C-alpha positions in Angstrom: 99.8 61.5 85.6 102.5 60.0 87.8 100.7 56.7 87.8 100.6 56.7 84.0 104.3 57.5 83.8 105.1 54.8 86.4 103.2 52.2 84.4 105.1 53.2 81.2 108.4 53.0 83.1 107.4 49.5 84.4 106.5 48.4 80.8 109.9 49.6 79.7 111.6 47.7 82.5 109.6 44.5 81.4 110.6 45.0 77.8 114.3 45.5 78.8 114.1 42.4 81.0 112.7 40.4 78.1 115.6 41.5 75.9 118.1 40.7 78.7 116.6 37.2 79.2 116.7 36.6 75.4 120.3 37.7 75.1 121.5 36.2 78.3 119.5 32.9 78.7 121.1 32.1 82.0 119.1 35.0 83.6 115.9 33.9 85.4 112.6 34.4 83.5 111.3 36.0 86.7 113.0 39.2 85.6 110.3 39.7 83.1 107.4 39.1 85.5 109.1 41.0 88.4 110.3 44.4 87.0 111.1 45.4 90.5 114.4 43.6 90.2 115.4 45.7 87.1 114.2 48.9 88.8 116.2 48.2 91.9 119.3 48.0 89.7 118.2 51.2 88.0 117.9 52.9 91.4 121.3 51.8 92.5 122.8 52.8 89.1 121.4 56.3 89.7 122.8 56.4 93.2 126.2 55.3 91.8 126.2 58.0 89.2 125.2 60.6 91.8 128.0 59.4 94.2 130.5 59.6 91.4 130.1 63.4 91.3 131.4 63.6 94.8 134.4 61.4 94.0 135.2 63.5 90.9 134.9 66.7 93.0 137.1 65.2 95.8 139.8 64.0 93.4 139.9 67.3 91.5 140.1 69.3 94.7 142.9 67.1 96.0 144.8 67.6 92.7 144.4 71.4 92.9 144.9 71.6 96.7 141.7 73.7 96.9 138.0 73.2 96.6 137.0 73.0 92.9 133.9 71.8 91.1 134.9 70.3 87.7 132.4 70.3 84.8 132.2 66.5 85.1 130.5 67.1 88.5 127.6 68.7 86.8 127.3 65.9 84.1 127.3 63.2 86.8 124.7 65.3 88.7 122.5 65.4 85.7 123.0 61.7 84.9 122.4 60.5 88.4 119.5 62.9 89.0 117.8 61.8 85.8 118.1 58.1 86.6 116.9 58.7 90.2 114.0 60.8 88.9 113.0 57.9 86.7 113.2 55.6 89.7 111.2 58.0 91.8 108.5 58.3 89.2 108.3 54.5 89.0 107.9 54.3 92.8 105.4 57.2 92.7 107.3 59.0 95.4 106.5 62.7 95.4 109.2 63.7 97.8 112.0 62.2 95.7 110.3 63.4 92.5 110.3 67.0 93.7 113.9 66.8 95.1 115.4 65.3 91.9 113.2 67.5 89.6 114.4 70.7 91.3 118.0 69.4 91.4 118.0 68.6 87.7 116.8 72.1 86.9 119.7 73.6 89.0 122.3 71.3 87.5 121.2 72.1 83.9 121.1 75.8 84.7 124.7 75.7 86.1 125.9 73.8 83.0 124.2 76.4 80.9 126.1 79.2 82.7 129.4 77.4 82.3 128.9 76.8 78.6 127.6 80.4 78.1 130.7 81.8 79.8 133.1 79.6 77.9 131.5 80.4 74.5 131.6 84.2 75.2 135.4 84.0 75.7 135.5 85.2 79.3 
């Protein structure tokens, strides 16, 4: 199952690379034949999104002069976790898959609680 998903992700990376090379002809054709380059960028993008949640939380806490977790923290957690999960599936790494999968569930659940509380008027 994971191998099939990994192959589909790699095919998507190849298709994306093909579009990039067509739109930006100065990029090397090797992007299409070596999807690892695209996936490394995807992995770093996921890490960047994931790191942004800490920066958002830090800046919000500094502003409030106390520890706070703004709603943007959860959105960056979901975005970063989803991209890292995609990368982990491509790498077929069960440790990262389990960690990011569980994390995504927790982030989504926290966001659900926040939206439920705000819609109930509490």
